[in-house]
PATI-927995 format. One line per field, with one value per residue (C-alpha): x, y, z. Coordinates in steps of 0.1 Angstrom, whole numbers. Example, Ala and Ser with C-alpha at 12.3 -4.5 7.8 and 13.67 -1.06 7.14 Angstrom:
PATI-927995
X	(123,137) .
Y	(-45,-11) .
Z	(78,71) .
END
This chain:
PATI-927995
X	(1150,1150,1125,1138,1172,1153,1133,1155,1127,1103,1085,1048,1036,996,983,946,932,907,874,884,892,910,910,945,951,993,1014,1006,972,971,941,953,923,938,922,922,948,973,1003,1016,1047,1051,1068,1049,1059,1072,1106,1108,1145,1142,1139,1108,1077,1079,1059,1059,1028,1026,985,963,954,939,961,946,980,981,1002,1035,1054,1091,1083,1072,1048,1065,1050,1074,1053,1073,1096,1079,1080,1052,1063,1038,1036,997,970,947,956,949,976,973,1002,993,1023,1002,995,1010,1006,1009,988,988,956,956,919,933,967,1000,1019,1052,1062,1100,1110,1131,1163,1159,1148,1149,1124,1093,1059,1037,1005,974,941,920,952,964,1004,1008,1039,1043,1063,1073,1084,1096,1075,1062,1030,1000,966,933,909,869,889,857,865,896,883,848,865,865,826,829,820,838,837,848,854,860,880,892,882,910,921,879,886,915,901,863,887,904,875,848,872,868,886,881,890,885,886,867,899,880,866,899,900,867,861,834,818,797,793,787,775,775,758,764,787,761,742,775,782,749,751,784,775,745,769,795,777,792,781,792,791,799,803,808,839,846,840,843,835,831,843,818) .
Y	(912,914,940,966,962,975,1001,1015,1029,1019,987,984,947,938,903,891,871,841,851,885,906,938,973,990,1023,1024,1056,1060,1055,1015,1002,966,944,915,882,859,844,868,889,921,944,976,1009,1039,1060,1049,1068,1082,1076,1041,1016,1001,1004,969,951,915,889,858,846,861,899,918,949,980,997,1031,1038,1050,1045,1054,1035,997,981,947,923,898,865,834,821,852,883,903,937,962,998,1004,978,953,918,890,874,837,829,809,784,754,753,740,769,806,823,853,865,895,919,949,959,943,916,903,872,863,836,854,837,836,867,849,830,849,857,890,883,897,906,877,848,837,823,796,787,749,751,713,711,751,755,787,788,807,799,818,818,830,859,862,827,841,878,864,868,907,903,875,845,814,796,758,741,705,712,684,683,686,718,731,723,748,777,769,779,803,821,813,812,773,743,715,676,652,616,605,601,585,617,637,631,639,668,696,722,749,787,799,835,844,813,805,770,749,760,749,720,708,708,695,660,656,659,637,618,622,628,654,679,711,732,761,772,732,713,675,649,615,582,563) .
Z	(2010,1977,1980,2000,1979,1950,1961,1989,2012,2040,2032,2047,2050,2052,2062,2052,2075,2066,2057,2047,2010,2015,1992,1993,1973,1971,1968,1932,1933,1919,1934,1951,1962,1988,1986,2020,2035,2014,2023,2004,2011,1994,2002,2018,1987,1955,1949,1910,1909,1916,1880,1889,1914,1933,1954,1970,1968,1989,1980,1957,1942,1918,1903,1891,1880,1875,1848,1844,1811,1831,1859,1851,1876,1891,1914,1925,1934,1946,1916,1895,1884,1864,1855,1840,1830,1834,1832,1853,1862,1888,1907,1925,1939,1973,1985,1986,1948,1918,1897,1901,1875,1862,1842,1827,1820,1800,1789,1785,1813,1809,1830,1838,1864,1891,1883,1847,1825,1793,1797,1802,1781,1775,1775,1760,1776,1784,1789,1813,1824,1847,1861,1873,1901,1898,1862,1862,1827,1821,1796,1784,1776,1768,1794,1811,1829,1850,1869,1883,1891,1908,1943,1946,1946,1972,1948,1945,1911,1909,1875,1876,1904,1925,1964,1980,1961,1969,2007,2009,1989,2012,2041,2029,2019,2049,2077,2087,2092,2073,2088,2059,2069,2036,2013,1984,1977,1977,1938,1931,1907,1909,1894,1909,1918,1952,1957,1992,2005,2040,2050,2060,2024,2006,2024,2015,1980,1979,2002,1975,1947,1960,1988,2021,2055,2072,2111,2115,2149,2144,2122,2128,2097,2097,2068,2078,2071,2045) .
END
């Protein structure tokens, strides 16, 4: 395990289920918000003699990192290593998604591939670094950071999002299972914002926009054939 090798300390692991958000304070006072269906491995205590303060993430998290110029904070997220001194940033690294995205709120972040430290980017506030898992490319662009951090306030925002990706996010956020028998809408795109609405209200809005019929049975949603 890469994390255990780096820090040589006892590792705690936390897994957040669907439909939940969890706030965690690490031993160095770094604050972490974990989104639904996310996993974080971290030491019970950061050792001052270690080169870095290292954690490992699968899923999505927002980090408010405690500043320590002598011991950088490193997030290992699948193919990437994100290195900072003290800053606030969001990482989205879900296994099903095609990209790993690092969005910087303030401070400075260095993003590099795990196996290629020379291929790295340093991003500044309001920029996002995106690693394409298929193409193995690392790019950056300026973004509206609110779109990537709204989940902390239990909001979900879609900007020109394909329906098949939208479904995954709704399943995580609302702890529901969605079966889609209308493949014709998978590539249809949706733009909208939901703020603590219930799942019935959300599907009513989606169906009116994308023209499909559905049934809801407790936590199971079926999108019917056209």
